[in-house]
C-alpha positions as CSV (number, residue, x, y, z in Angstrom):
1,M,-4.9,32.3,9.8
2,E,-6.1,35.0,7.4
3,Y,-2.9,36.4,6.9
4,V,-0.8,33.0,6.3
5,Y,-3.5,32.0,3.9
6,A,-3.1,35.6,2.1
7,A,0.6,34.7,1.8
8,L,0.1,31.3,0.3
9,L,-2.5,32.7,-2.5
10,L,0.0,35.6,-3.4
11,N,2.4,32.5,-3.3
12,A,0.2,30.3,-5.5
13,A,-0.3,33.3,-8.1
14,E,3.5,34.4,-8.2
15,K,2.9,37.5,-7.2
16,D,5.1,39.6,-4.4
17,I,4.3,39.0,-0.7
18,N,4.6,42.4,0.4
19,E,2.4,44.6,3.2
20,E,0.1,46.1,-0.3
21,N,-0.3,42.8,-1.4
22,V,-1.6,41.1,2.0
23,A,-3.4,43.9,2.6
24,A,-5.5,44.1,-0.7
25,I,-6.4,40.4,-0.2
26,L,-7.7,40.8,3.2
27,S,-9.6,43.4,2.3
28,A,-11.1,41.9,-0.7
29,A,-12.0,39.0,1.6
30,G,-13.8,41.6,4.0
31,I,-11.5,41.5,6.7
32,E,-9.8,44.4,8.7
33,A,-6.2,44.1,8.5
34,D,-4.2,44.8,11.4
35,D,-0.8,46.4,10.0
36,A,1.3,45.1,13.0
37,R,0.3,41.7,12.0
38,I,0.7,42.0,8.3
39,K,4.2,43.8,9.2
40,A,5.3,40.5,11.8
41,L,4.3,38.4,8.6
42,I,6.7,40.0,6.1
43,A,9.1,40.0,8.1
44,S,8.7,36.4,9.1
45,L,8.8,35.1,5.7
46,E,11.3,37.6,4.4
47,D,14.1,34.3,4.2
48,V,11.8,31.3,3.7
49,D,11.3,29.7,0.3
50,I,7.4,28.8,1.2
51,E,7.7,25.9,-1.8
52,E,10.3,24.2,0.1
53,A,8.5,24.7,3.4
54,I,5.1,23.3,2.0
55,A,7.0,20.4,0.3
56,T,8.7,19.7,4.0
57,A,5.7,19.8,6.0
58,A,3.8,17.6,3.2
59,V,6.3,14.9,3.8
60,A,6.5,15.6,8.0
61,A,2.8,15.4,8.0
62,P,2.1,11.3,7.5
63,A,5.7,11.0,9.2
64,A,3.9,12.0,12.8
65,G,0.7,10.5,12.2
66,A,2.2,7.4,11.9
67,A,4.3,8.0,14.8
68,A,1.1,8.6,16.8
69,A,-0.6,5.4,16.0
70,P,1.4,3.4,18.2
71,V,1.0,5.4,21.2
72,A,-2.6,5.2,20.6
73,E,-2.7,1.6,19.9
74,E,-0.8,1.4,23.7
75,A,-3.4,3.9,25.1
76,E,-6.6,1.5,23.9
77,E,-5.0,-1.6,25.8
78,E,-4.5,0.4,28.7
79,V,-7.9,1.1,28.9
80,V,-9.0,-2.4,28.2
81,E,-7.0,-3.6,31.0
82,E,-8.5,-0.9,33.0
83,E,-11.5,-2.0,32.2
84,E,-11.1,-5.9,32.6
85,D,-9.6,-5.0,36.5
86,E,-12.7,-3.0,36.8
87,E,-14.9,-6.0,35.9
88,D,-12.8,-8.5,38.0
89,E,-13.4,-6.0,41.4
90,E,-16.8,-6.0,40.6
91,E,-17.6,-9.7,40.6
92,A,-15.3,-10.1,43.6
93,A,-17.2,-7.9,44.9
94,A,-20.4,-9.3,44.2
95,M,-19.5,-12.9,45.4
96,G,-18.7,-11.3,48.7
97,L,-22.3,-10.0,48.8
98,G,-23.6,-13.5,48.2
99,A,-21.9,-15.1,51.2
100,L,-24.3,-12.5,53.3
101,F,-27.1,-13.9,52.0
102,G,-25.7,-17.6,51.7
């Protein structure tokens, strides 16, 4: 994650996102940089517009949260229904025991 943060810092500072700059940021943060990971990051960001990606992610995140809300409500309703079924079963079992002691 630190590697991505380094790239985001460089982007915010309007600096080139290259191996040397990413390594310098990681070093300044006291992190031992892995050259292979840095090269992979640089290669994966080669054709990416970071500002556009951030804007797209910022719009997509609330939509994902809104879509998850109905699912959570359905799960909660199922739990409540299961609890009610368990209570009914417990009451029926208690009634059956009452007949034993009449």
